N, C-alpha and C positions, 0 to 999 in steps of 0.2 A: 300403504304398501304399494310399491311400484318397482319396475325394473330399473328406472333411473336412480332410485335410492338404494338399489342392490339389497332390498329386503323382500324380494318377491319369492314366493314358494309355489311350486306347481302341486296339482292334486297327487301326482305320483310320488313326489317328495314327501308330502304330508302322510301318505299311506304307508311309507316306510317306518314312520314313527308312531302312527295311530291307526286304529282299525277303521274300516268304512263305517261301522255302526257309530263309533265315537264321533266321527266327523259329521255324520248326518244329525246326530243329537245336538252337536254344537250349532249347526245351521238352524235347526228347529227351535233352539233356545234363544234365537235372535230374530227380530222382525225381518221379513223377507224384503220389505220395501224401503229399508234404510241401510246405510253403510254397515257392513258386517265386520266385526272385530275378530281377527284370528291371533290369539296369543296363548301363552302358557296358562293364563288364568281361565280363558274361555274353554280351552281344551280340557283343562283340569276339572272344570265344572261339569263338562260333558261326561268325562270318565267317572266322576263321582255319581252322576245321575244313572249311568249305565250300571254301575255297581249296586246302586240302590234298587233298581228294577230287577237285576239278576238275583240278588239275595232274596227279594220278596217272592219271586217265582219259585226259587228253590225251597223256600220255607213252606209255601203252599203245597208244592208237590210232595214234600216230606210229610206234611199233615195228611194229605190224601192217601199216602201209602200206609198209614196206620189203620187199625181196625175200628175206625170211628163209626162205621155203619152198624157195628154190632152193639153199639151203645144207644142210648136215647137220642133220637134225631130231632132237631127243631131248635127253638129259641129257649135255651136253658138259663140265659142271663137276660131277662126280659128287657130291662132298660138299656143295657149295653148293646144287645143284639138289635133292638129297635133303632138305636142311634146309628149303628153300623149300616143298617139298611138304608136309613135316610142319607147318610154320607155317600153311599154308592149312587143313589138316585140323584143327589145334588151334583155329584161329579159328572154324571151323564149330561146333566143340563149345562154345566159349565163348559164341557167339551163341545157340545153342540153350539153354544153361544160363541165360543172361541172360533170355531170354524166359520161361522156366519159373519163374524166381525173381521172382514178382510183377511181371512185365513190367518188368524192370530195364533200361530203355533206356540209361542212362548206361554200363552195362557193355557193352552191345551196340555203341554208338558207339565206345567206347574200344577194343574188340576189333578193329573194322574199321580204326580209326586206326592201331593197332599193326601190322596187316597191311600197310597202305599204307606206313608208315614202313620196315618190313622190306623190302618189295619195292623201294623206292627205294634203300636201302642195298645191296641185292643187285645191282641194276643197276650201281651204281657199282663194286662189287667185281669182277664178272665181265667187265665191259667189253663187247666186241662179240659175245659168244657166250652170250646168255641162253637160258633155257628158256622160249621164247615161249608155248608152249601153257599152261604152268603160270601164267605171268603173266596170260595171257588169262583163265584160269579164275578167278584171284583178282579180276580186274577185273569179270568177269561176276557173280561171287558178291556182291561189294560192291554192285554196282548193284542186284541182286535184293533184297538186304536193305533198301537205302535205299528201294526201291519199296514194300516191305512196310510200312515205317513212314511212308510218305507224303512222303518228302523228294525222291524222284526220280519224275518222271512220264514219260509217253510210252512208245514201243515200242522205243527204242534198246536194243540189247543191252548196250552199255557206255556209262556216263556219263550226265550230265544232258542233257536235250533243249536244243537251241539254237533260239532264236526267229527266227534269220535265215531269209530266204526261200530256202532251198536246203539241199542235203545235202553231205556230204563227198565223195561220189563225183563230183558234178558239178564240183567245184572242185579236185579232186586234181591234174589235169594242169597247169592254169595256175599253181596255187600252187607245185607242185614246180618248175616252170620259173622262177618268180619267185625262190623261195628259193635255187635253184641259181645264178642270175645274181647275186643279191645277195651270196651267199657268195664268189663269184668276184671281184666288184668289191671287197669289203671286204678280201679276202686280198691282192689286188694292190696296193690303195691303201695298206694298212698297211706293205707291204714297199717302197713307193715304186717299184713296178714300171712296166712299159711301159703307156702310155695306149692305144697301138695294140692291145695285147692285150685291154684292156677293151672297146674298140669292136668287136673281132672277136667277143667273147663276146656282145655285144648283137646282132650280125648272126646268130650261131648260134641264139640264142633266138628271134629274129624268124622265121627260116626254119623252125624246129621248130614254132612256134605256128601258122604259116600252113599247114604240111603236116598238122597235126592237125585242121584244119577248124574251123568255128564252134563255140564252147562252148555248152553247154545254157543254157536261159533262167535268169532271175533272178540268183542269186548268182554263177553262173558268168560271166555277162556282166560283172558288176561287177568280179570278179577279173581278167578278161581286160583290162578297161579300165585297171585299176590297173597291170597288167603292161606294157601298151603305153605308158602315161604314164611309168612308171619307166624303160623303155628310152629314151624320148625325153629324159627328165631326165638320164640317165647320159651320153648323147651330148653334151648341152648342157654339163653340168658338167665333162666330161672336159678341156675347155680351161682350166678354172679351177684344176686341180690336184687332188692326192690328198685334201686336207682337204675340199674341196667334194664330192667323191665320197662320202666317209664321212658327211657331213651329209645327202646325198641318201638314203643307206641308212637313216639314222635317221628321216628324214621318212616314208619309205614304211612303216616299222614303226610309228611313233608316231602318224601322222596318217592317211595314205591307207587303210591296211588296218584301222585301228581304226574308221574310219567305217562300214565294211561288216561289222564283227564278226569280223575275223580277227586272231588274236594270234600274233606271232612271238616265239620264245624263242631267243636267240642262244646257241649252244654253242661248243665248241672246234672251229671250222671247219665246223660242221654246224648249220643252223638248223632248228628244229621249228615247224611251224604248227599252230594249234588254232582251231577254230571256237567262238565264244562269242557271247552276246547283245551286240549293238553298244552299247546304252546302258550295260550293266554294265561293258563293256570301257572305254568312254570315261570312266566314273566312276573306274575303277581307274587309268587313265593320269593323270587330273586329280589324284587323291590322291597318286600317285607324284611328280608334278611339284611339288605343294604341299610334300611332305616334303623333296624335293630343295632347293626354294627355302628352306625353313626351315633345313635343315642348312647351306646356303650362307650364309644370313644369320648363323647362329650362328658359323660359321667366320670370317666377316668381322668380326663383333663381337669374337671372341677375338683376331684378328690386330690389330685396332685397340687393344684393351686392352694387348696385348704391346708395340706400338709406343709407346703412351702411357707405359707403365711405363719403357721405355728412354729416352724423351724426358725424363721427370722425373729419372731417375737421372743422365743425362749433362748435363742443364741445371744440376744441383747441382754438377757437376764443372767447370763453365765457369771457375770461379775456383780458384786453388791452395787446397789443403785448409786450411791455417792461416788464410788470408784469409777463407775461407768460414765458418770456425768461430770467428772473432774474438769475436762477441757471446756465443756459448755458453761460450767459455773465460772471458771476463770475468764472466759470470753465476756461474760456479763459483768466483769469487774467486781465479782463477789468471791467469797470463800466458802468452803464446806461448812465452817463454823457458823457463818452467817445463815446458811440455809437450815442448819440444825436448830439454831436459836429461833428462827422464824417459825419453824415447825412446832416448837414448844410453846409459842405464843398464840397459836390458833384458837379461835373460839370453838366451843363444843358444838356438835351437830345435834339439832333437835330431831329425835327419832320418831316421836309421836306427833300426829297431826293435831291441829287446833291451836288455841291460844298459848303462846309461850309461858312457861312457868316462871315464877319469880326467881328461882334458882338459876334457870337458863339465862334470864335477862341479866342477872348479877354477874354470871360467869363471862358472858359476852362483853359486858362493860369492862370487866377486869382485863380481859384479853386486849381490848382496844387501847386501854390505858398503858399496857405494857408495850404495845407495838409503836405508839407515838414517839417516845424518846429513841427507840431503836432505829426507826426510820430517819429521824433527824440526824442521828449519828452517821448513817449511811449517806445522807445527803451531803453532809460536811465532807465525808471522806471521798465520795465519787464525783461530787459536783453536779449530779443529776437531780431532776425534779422528784419530789416525794411520790407522786402518782406513778411515774415511770419506774422507779425502784420497786414500789409495791407490786406493780404488774409483773416485773421480772421475777420477783420472789414467788408470787402466786403461781406463775407458769412453771417455774422450776420445781416447786413443791408438788404441783399436780403431776408432773412427769415422774418425780421421785416416787410418789405413792403408787403410780401405775407400775413402775419398774419393781417396786417392792412386792406387789401382788404377783407379777410375772415371775419374780425370783422365788417366791413361795411355791408357785406351781412347778417351776423348773426343778426345785429340790424334791418336791413331793413325787414327781414322776420319774425320778432317777438320775437327774442331772445329765452329765455328758453321755452316759450310756443311752439315755432316751433320745438325745439328739442324733446319736449314731444310727439308731433304728429309723428315725425319720429320714435321714439321708439315704439309707438303704432302700426305703420305700420309694422315694423319689427316683433313685437310680433304676430300680426294677420296673417302675411304670414307664420310664422312657426307653 
């Protein structure tokens, strides 16, 4: 990268496309004492790493918001919890060794990433009884090290700071109420349950919110407004049916909450909320939609190609095989009668595996004996070699058999009416 090659990019230009945190992670993921590569791949790897850390912090925060202290505290999955504890301690050693090894930041980031990956798999394995204190310790340690290398700022004990004008504590109550209502609506709508039950859930949330008093200022007010609007939307869409209710649930996740910097992650009957920078979140949603649109367009193009291929195949079968192949047969210096005679002389096909039966051997021998004088007659008539004529006949017969099968499919599916439908599908897709 140099000015002379006109592929030079300044820090300010880079910051227009990527966040400061992403650039810092990209630098940390490469050795400081060697040439550094700035490319879509290295920035993409840094973005993926940021997303990995961010999701982990959000998961642990959501876990800490549950009433886990009311349950049995300690190591409830002895072997798994012991191994998690060992992984945390091993990570601390790896990070220390990495810093001591000529400030080997790639090794440090890799060690933290491995810890995050293990914690996520641990949560999947143990289900609802994780060692919360140990997970909290892992999240705090990861945050501390990221602060040391300048990736994480602020005074939060866990995770990256959120630029939203508020904190998790002030939005916890209304967001918990919103996610609880949304989970209830989605569950009932998916099961095609009672609309009255959904309306009753709205009434319960409204009463609960009213008894809790006014929310704190700033972000809390915004969340409370989204909750009130969501309740009103559910009441309105309840008359339109279950599909409209599910669309309303998607809207509040992808539109309303995204605008104020709240991310919802749908789980198996349990939604987790996380606070993030609103602009970053909107950008993620836009990228997700763009990818979905791209995938949808690719799928549509694939379907059109499939229909086009079927149209071409069945269009060729609109005529009987021998009629469709008349020019090709004539070009080979043969006649339709020649091909029909050759078809009648074919040896039987052995359907069962294993040693050929005496009957099959006899039938094959008889077929070969019939073919010999016929081929000699064609040699005399065309002046071509025996093998060349046999190859032509075999190729033409193979094509005829394929066209016969296509013709059968063409007639079975409705003939020209079916081809018309295929053409309409292609025209509509374009």
